[in-house]
C-alpha positions as CSV (number, residue, x, y, z in Angstrom):
1,M,-31.8,-34.8,12.6
2,R,-29.7,-33.3,15.6
3,P,-25.9,-33.8,15.5
4,M,-25.0,-36.6,17.4
5,F,-21.6,-35.1,18.9
6,I,-24.0,-32.3,20.4
7,R,-27.2,-34.0,21.2
8,G,-25.6,-37.3,22.2
9,P,-22.9,-36.8,24.5
10,L,-24.1,-35.3,27.8
11,R,-20.8,-33.5,28.5
12,A,-20.8,-31.6,25.4
13,R,-24.2,-30.2,26.1
14,K,-23.4,-29.4,29.7
15,F,-20.1,-27.6,28.5
16,L,-22.1,-25.4,26.1
17,R,-24.8,-24.8,28.6
18,L,-22.2,-23.5,31.0
19,A,-20.6,-21.5,28.5
20,A,-23.9,-19.6,28.0
21,V,-24.4,-19.3,31.8
22,L,-21.0,-17.8,32.0
23,C,-21.7,-15.4,29.1
24,L,-24.8,-14.0,30.7
25,A,-23.2,-13.6,33.9
26,A,-20.1,-11.9,32.5
27,A,-22.4,-9.7,30.6
28,S,-24.4,-8.6,33.8
29,A,-21.0,-8.0,35.6
30,A,-19.4,-6.1,32.7
31,A,-18.4,-2.4,33.9
32,Q,-15.3,-1.3,32.5
33,G,-14.2,-1.0,28.6
34,P,-16.5,-1.4,25.5
35,A,-19.0,-4.1,25.3
36,Y,-18.8,-7.1,22.7
37,D,-21.1,-9.4,21.1
38,I,-20.2,-12.4,19.1
39,A,-20.7,-12.7,15.3
40,Y,-20.8,-15.8,13.0
41,I,-21.6,-14.8,9.4
42,W,-22.3,-11.7,7.3
43,R,-24.1,-12.2,4.0
44,P,-25.9,-9.8,1.3
45,D,-28.8,-12.2,1.3
46,Q,-30.9,-12.1,4.3
47,A,-32.1,-15.9,3.6
48,D,-28.5,-17.2,3.7
49,V,-28.3,-15.8,7.2
50,V,-31.7,-17.1,8.3
51,A,-30.6,-20.6,7.0
52,Y,-27.1,-20.4,8.8
53,K,-28.8,-19.4,12.0
54,A,-30.7,-22.7,11.9
55,K,-27.4,-24.7,11.6
56,V,-25.6,-22.5,14.5
57,S,-28.6,-23.1,16.8
58,D,-28.7,-26.9,16.1
59,I,-25.0,-27.2,16.7
60,L,-24.7,-25.0,19.9
61,G,-28.0,-25.6,21.4
62,P,-31.0,-23.9,22.6
63,D,-29.3,-22.0,25.5
64,V,-27.2,-20.2,22.7
65,A,-29.9,-20.0,20.1
66,R,-32.3,-17.9,22.4
67,R,-29.7,-15.0,22.1
68,L,-29.0,-15.5,18.5
69,R,-30.4,-12.4,16.1
70,V,-30.3,-11.7,12.4
71,V,-29.4,-8.0,12.1
72,R,-28.5,-5.6,9.4
73,A,-25.5,-3.5,9.4
74,G,-23.4,-1.9,6.8
75,G,-25.8,-2.9,4.0
76,R,-25.3,-6.7,4.9
77,Y,-27.1,-9.2,7.0
78,G,-25.3,-10.9,9.9
79,L,-25.7,-13.4,12.6
80,V,-25.1,-12.0,16.1
81,Y,-25.1,-13.5,19.6
82,L,-26.2,-10.7,21.9
83,R,-23.6,-11.0,24.7
84,N,-22.8,-7.4,25.6
85,G,-19.7,-8.5,27.8
86,T,-16.1,-7.4,28.0
87,R,-13.6,-8.4,25.3
88,G,-11.8,-11.2,27.4
89,P,-14.7,-13.5,28.3
90,A,-16.3,-12.7,24.7
91,A,-13.2,-14.1,23.0
92,A,-13.1,-17.1,25.3
93,T,-17.0,-17.9,24.5
94,A,-16.1,-17.4,20.8
95,K,-13.2,-19.8,21.1
96,V,-15.7,-22.6,22.5
97,H,-18.3,-22.0,19.9
98,T,-15.6,-22.0,17.1
99,R,-14.5,-25.5,18.2
100,F,-17.9,-26.9,17.6
101,L,-18.7,-24.9,14.5
102,A,-15.6,-25.8,12.9
103,A,-15.9,-29.3,13.6
104,R,-18.9,-29.0,11.2
105,G,-17.2,-27.0,8.6
106,L,-18.8,-23.6,9.7
107,N,-17.2,-20.2,10.1
108,P,-15.2,-19.2,13.1
109,A,-17.1,-17.1,15.9
110,V,-15.5,-13.6,16.2
111,P,-15.9,-11.1,19.1
112,V,-17.3,-7.7,17.5
113,R,-18.1,-4.5,19.1
114,A,-21.7,-4.5,20.5
115,Q,-23.9,-1.9,19.4
116,D,-27.6,-1.1,18.9
117,W,-28.1,-3.6,16.0
118,A,-30.7,-2.7,13.7
119,P,-33.3,-5.6,12.9
120,P,-33.3,-7.2,9.2
121,Q,-36.4,-4.8,8.2
122,S,-34.4,-1.5,9.1
123,A,-31.7,-0.6,6.7
124,A,-31.3,3.2,7.9
125,S,-29.2,2.7,11.0
126,A,-26.4,0.5,12.6
127,G,-22.9,1.0,11.3
128,G,-21.7,-2.6,12.1
129,A,-19.7,-4.5,9.7
130,P,-18.7,-8.2,9.0
131,A,-16.5,-9.9,11.6
132,A,-14.9,-12.5,9.3
133,P,-14.9,-13.6,5.6
134,P,-18.0,-15.8,4.8
135,A,-17.1,-19.3,3.8
136,A,-15.8,-19.3,0.2
137,G,-18.1,-20.2,-2.7
138,E,-17.2,-21.2,-6.2
139,T,-13.8,-19.8,-7.1
140,S,-13.6,-17.9,-10.6
141,A,-11.6,-18.3,-13.7
142,L,-8.9,-16.2,-11.9
143,E,-7.7,-19.2,-9.8
144,R,-6.9,-21.2,-13.0
145,D,-5.4,-18.3,-14.7
146,I,-3.1,-17.8,-11.6
147,E,-2.2,-21.7,-11.7
148,N,-1.5,-21.6,-15.4
149,Y,0.8,-18.3,-15.1
150,V,2.8,-20.1,-12.3
151,R,3.1,-23.2,-14.3
152,K,4.4,-21.5,-17.4
153,L,7.0,-19.6,-15.2
154,R,8.1,-23.1,-13.8
155,H,8.4,-24.6,-17.2
156,R,10.5,-21.6,-18.3
157,G,12.8,-21.8,-15.2
158,R,11.7,-18.4,-13.6
159,I,10.4,-20.3,-10.6
160,K,12.5,-23.0,-9.6
161,G,11.7,-26.6,-8.3
162,N,12.7,-25.5,-4.5
163,E,10.3,-22.7,-4.6
164,R,6.5,-22.9,-3.7
165,S,4.0,-20.4,-3.9
166,A,0.5,-19.4,-2.2
167,W,-2.1,-17.2,-3.4
168,L,-5.6,-15.8,-2.3
169,V,-7.9,-13.3,-3.6
170,Y,-10.9,-12.1,-2.1
171,D,-13.7,-9.6,-3.5
172,I,-14.7,-7.8,-0.3
173,T,-17.7,-6.1,-2.2
174,A,-19.0,-9.6,-3.4
175,D,-18.1,-11.4,-0.4
176,K,-16.6,-14.1,-2.5
177,K,-13.2,-15.8,-2.6
178,L,-11.9,-15.7,-6.2
179,A,-8.7,-17.7,-5.8
180,G,-7.2,-19.8,-3.1
181,I,-3.8,-21.5,-3.9
182,N,-2.1,-23.2,-0.9
183,E,-4.1,-21.1,1.1
184,D,-3.6,-23.0,4.5
185,L,-0.1,-23.7,4.0
186,P,2.3,-22.0,6.7
187,L,5.1,-20.3,4.9
188,E,7.8,-18.1,6.3
189,A,6.5,-14.8,7.4
190,A,9.4,-12.2,7.2
191,S,8.0,-8.8,7.7
192,L,4.5,-9.8,6.9
193,I,3.7,-10.3,10.7
194,K,4.5,-6.8,11.6
195,P,0.9,-5.7,11.2
196,F,-0.1,-8.6,13.5
197,I,2.4,-6.9,15.9
198,A,0.8,-3.5,15.4
199,M,-2.6,-5.1,16.0
200,A,-1.6,-6.7,19.2
201,Y,-0.1,-3.5,20.7
202,L,-3.4,-1.5,19.6
203,H,-5.5,-4.1,21.3
204,G,-3.8,-3.0,24.6
205,V,-4.1,0.8,23.6
206,D,-7.9,0.1,22.9
207,A,-8.2,-1.5,26.3
208,G,-6.5,1.4,28.1
209,R,-3.7,-0.6,29.2
210,R,-0.9,0.7,26.7
211,P,0.1,4.4,25.9
212,Y,-0.2,5.6,22.1
213,N,2.2,8.5,22.5
214,S,4.5,10.2,19.6
215,E,7.3,7.5,20.4
216,V,5.2,4.5,20.1
217,R,3.5,6.0,16.9
218,G,6.8,6.7,15.3
219,R,7.9,3.1,16.0
220,M,4.8,1.9,14.5
221,E,5.3,4.1,11.4
222,R,8.9,3.0,10.7
223,M,8.0,-0.8,11.3
224,I,5.2,-0.7,8.9
225,Q,6.4,2.1,6.4
226,E,9.9,1.4,6.4
227,S,9.9,-2.1,7.6
228,D,12.4,-1.3,10.4
229,N,13.3,-4.6,12.2
230,Q,14.3,-2.7,15.3
231,A,11.2,-0.9,16.0
232,A,9.2,-4.2,15.4
233,N,11.4,-5.8,18.1
234,W,11.1,-2.9,20.4
235,L,7.4,-3.2,20.2
236,L,7.8,-7.1,20.6
237,R,9.6,-6.5,23.8
238,R,6.7,-4.3,25.1
239,L,4.2,-6.9,24.3
240,G,6.2,-9.6,26.3
241,G,8.2,-11.1,23.4
242,P,7.2,-13.5,20.6
243,K,5.5,-16.2,22.9
244,A,3.3,-13.5,24.6
245,V,2.4,-12.3,21.2
246,Q,1.7,-15.7,19.7
247,G,-0.3,-16.7,22.8
248,F,-2.4,-13.4,22.5
249,L,-3.1,-13.9,18.8
250,K,-4.4,-17.6,19.4
251,R,-6.4,-16.5,22.7
252,E,-8.3,-13.5,21.4
253,Y,-8.2,-14.0,17.7
254,G,-8.0,-17.8,17.1
255,G,-10.4,-17.8,14.4
256,I,-8.2,-15.5,12.4
257,F,-4.7,-16.7,13.2
258,R,-5.2,-20.5,12.6
259,N,-1.7,-21.2,10.8
260,T,0.2,-18.3,12.4
261,S,3.2,-19.3,14.4
262,I,5.4,-16.1,16.0
263,V,8.5,-17.8,17.8
264,E,11.4,-15.5,17.3
265,Y,12.3,-11.8,17.3
266,I,13.3,-10.6,13.9
267,P,17.1,-11.4,13.7
268,A,19.8,-8.9,12.3
269,G,19.6,-8.6,8.6
270,G,15.9,-9.7,8.3
271,R,16.7,-13.3,8.7
272,A,13.2,-14.3,10.0
273,Y,12.8,-18.0,8.9
274,R,11.0,-19.4,11.9
275,N,8.0,-17.0,12.1
276,K,5.2,-18.5,9.8
277,A,1.7,-17.7,8.6
278,S,-0.6,-18.8,5.8
279,V,-2.2,-16.7,3.1
280,R,-5.7,-17.4,4.3
281,D,-4.6,-16.1,7.8
282,Y,-3.4,-12.8,6.2
283,S,-6.7,-12.5,4.2
284,R,-8.7,-13.2,7.3
285,F,-6.6,-10.4,9.0
286,L,-7.2,-8.0,6.2
287,Y,-10.9,-8.7,6.0
288,A,-11.4,-8.1,9.8
289,L,-9.4,-5.1,9.3
290,W,-11.4,-3.5,6.4
291,T,-14.8,-4.2,8.3
292,G,-13.5,-2.6,11.4
293,V,-13.5,-5.4,13.7
294,L,-10.0,-5.2,14.9
295,P,-8.8,-3.0,17.7
296,G,-7.3,0.2,16.2
297,S,-8.8,-0.7,12.8
298,A,-8.6,3.1,11.7
299,E,-5.0,3.5,12.9
300,L,-3.9,0.1,11.2
301,K,-5.3,1.4,7.9
302,R,-3.5,4.6,8.1
303,L,-0.4,2.9,8.9
304,L,-0.7,0.4,6.0
305,S,-1.6,3.2,3.4
306,L,1.6,5.2,4.1
307,P,3.3,5.7,0.9
308,N,5.9,3.0,0.3
309,P,7.2,0.9,-2.7
310,D,4.8,-2.3,-2.7
311,R,4.3,-5.3,-5.1
312,L,0.5,-4.7,-5.7
313,Y,0.3,-1.4,-7.4
314,T,3.9,0.1,-7.5
315,S,5.3,-0.7,-11.1
316,S,2.2,-2.3,-11.9
317,P,0.7,-0.6,-14.9
318,G,-2.3,-2.9,-15.2
319,V,-3.7,-1.7,-12.1
320,A,-5.4,1.8,-12.5
321,A,-3.7,4.8,-11.5
322,G,-5.3,6.1,-8.1
323,T,-6.2,2.8,-6.8
324,E,-5.9,2.8,-3.1
325,V,-3.4,0.4,-1.4
326,Y,-3.1,-0.8,2.2
327,D,-0.6,-3.3,2.3
328,K,2.7,-4.8,3.9
329,T,5.6,-6.6,2.0
330,G,7.9,-9.1,3.3
331,T,11.3,-10.0,1.9
332,T,14.4,-12.2,2.8
333,A,16.7,-14.2,0.7
334,R,14.1,-17.1,1.1
335,L,10.8,-15.2,0.7
336,C,9.2,-12.6,-1.4
337,G,5.4,-11.6,-0.5
338,D,3.0,-8.9,-0.2
339,M,-0.4,-8.8,1.4
340,G,-2.8,-6.1,1.0
341,I,-6.3,-4.5,0.3
342,L,-6.6,-2.7,-2.9
343,V,-9.7,-0.3,-3.6
344,A,-10.4,0.0,-7.2
345,R,-12.7,3.1,-8.3
346,R,-15.2,2.8,-11.2
347,G,-15.9,5.8,-13.3
348,D,-19.1,6.4,-11.5
349,G,-17.2,7.1,-8.3
350,K,-18.1,3.7,-6.6
351,S,-15.3,1.9,-4.9
352,F,-14.5,-1.9,-4.9
353,P,-12.2,-3.1,-2.3
354,Y,-10.7,-6.5,-2.7
355,I,-7.7,-8.5,-1.0
356,V,-4.6,-9.7,-2.8
357,V,-2.2,-11.9,-0.9
358,G,0.9,-13.6,-2.9
359,I,3.9,-15.3,-1.4
360,I,6.8,-17.1,-3.1
361,E,9.1,-19.0,-0.8
362,K,12.4,-20.7,-1.4
363,A,14.0,-23.6,0.3
364,R,17.4,-22.2,0.3
365,S,18.5,-18.7,0.3
366,A,18.9,-17.2,-3.2
367,R,22.7,-16.6,-4.3
368,S,21.6,-13.2,-5.9
369,Y,19.2,-11.7,-3.2
370,F,18.3,-8.6,-5.3
371,D,17.9,-10.3,-8.5
372,W,16.0,-13.0,-6.9
373,M,13.7,-10.5,-5.0
374,R,13.2,-8.4,-8.1
375,S,12.0,-11.2,-10.4
376,R,9.6,-12.7,-7.8
377,G,8.1,-9.4,-6.9
378,D,7.3,-9.0,-10.7
379,V,5.4,-12.3,-10.5
380,I,3.3,-10.9,-7.7
381,R,2.8,-7.7,-9.7
382,R,1.4,-9.7,-12.7
383,V,-1.0,-11.5,-10.4
384,S,-2.1,-8.1,-9.0
385,E,-2.9,-7.1,-12.5
386,M,-4.7,-10.1,-13.4
387,T,-6.8,-9.4,-10.2
388,Y,-7.5,-5.9,-11.2
389,E,-8.8,-7.1,-14.6
390,E,-11.0,-9.7,-12.9
391,I,-12.5,-7.2,-10.4
392,A,-13.0,-4.7,-13.4
393,G,-14.7,-7.2,-15.4
394,R,-16.9,-8.5,-12.5
395,H,-18.1,-4.9,-11.6
396,R,-18.5,-3.7,-15.1
397,F,-16.0,-1.0,-15.1
398,A,-16.0,-0.7,-18.7
399,D,-19.9,0.1,-18.7
400,F,-19.0,3.1,-16.7
401,G,-15.7,4.3,-18.0
402,E,-12.8,3.1,-16.3
403,R,-11.5,5.8,-13.9
404,G,-7.8,6.4,-14.2
405,A,-7.3,3.2,-16.0
406,E,-4.9,4.9,-18.6
407,S,-1.5,3.1,-18.7
408,R,1.0,4.4,-16.1
409,S,4.6,5.2,-17.0
410,A,7.4,3.9,-14.9
411,G,7.9,7.2,-13.5
412,N,4.5,6.7,-11.7
413,A,6.1,3.9,-9.8
414,N,7.7,5.9,-7.0
415,G,11.2,4.6,-7.9
416,S,12.7,1.2,-7.5
417,P,10.3,-0.9,-5.4
418,E,12.9,-3.5,-4.2
419,N,15.3,-1.4,-2.0
420,R,14.8,-2.6,1.1
421,A,16.1,-5.7,2.9
422,G,13.6,-7.5,5.0
423,G,10.7,-5.3,3.9
């Protein structure tokens, strides 16, 4: 049966047809900048994408369905709307589609750089990548383990009653969410929003509207690697301020930043309590970053990989030596967090990227900032170790000999990880 909210109301049908007509007109008129299509899902199984195409076609109607294609890219199958238009109109169309798809519980539509997509039967060409995390399936035992760990800490008084936490773990290789606890809860963001600021600026660079000279690059590096608040505010001012950046994120990447709210510059001393985001938003951002969908993805990866103390690998002996880390920490007297991508390597050399996001938020400022920061940072480190164990088990690291899995000494931890306010 056709869904009533599309097939019933005439206005909704006309709205989608008008969006499709505008898409075609914009595609034919596009003459500047890179071209964009719209992606809806990526899966390792072609049958899953074919079934998903039927759902999308039924919801968005025949005008959109005629331009939907099942393609293959980067070893996965995807559903793509062949639009071949500029980024702005593509983002607007994706936003319209997302409105209808989200109402039925489907993934958001996301603009993706257009290319010569390979058909499903051709596996050799096309270097495309997934546009957003697929819908989550069953969670693993890891979620229960994290919940039990946090519960024990509360029982022992190591996490107080006025503190709440949120966690998300995503196995990129398997396209599977392994844990999601309070994942849509907006929490204080602190410095965790700094990669969003970097992406907003690189969007303008990618479109040819903003320079990326040595001064800007230096500010970017200080903002990410050193968590420099002045550098972050310098970039925010050049983007038009917090309100402009918030509007940009919602307008261009609303499918990713659903629970993000950037409303203020980072105050002196790093007391950023009003900016908020959810761990699921961070996860969607990191997934899009890893798969190359975001503007300046390569530069963002470089920035996030710059050596610095973190809470996912540094001082975490349970995570094998040599594991790559792309991350950003966030710290105030009321928040301790880290969000990042780790790339574990099996003994045969194969790599397995995965996302870990952990945040602990306190209702009131801690009396002893450094003690609270260190202890909550250690909680995140333990969850990161638990996650590595899960990834290693799922992908049979032991069968190939765990590469670099020997215990790491404290000397391998690059010094004290908790030494920067606002980081």
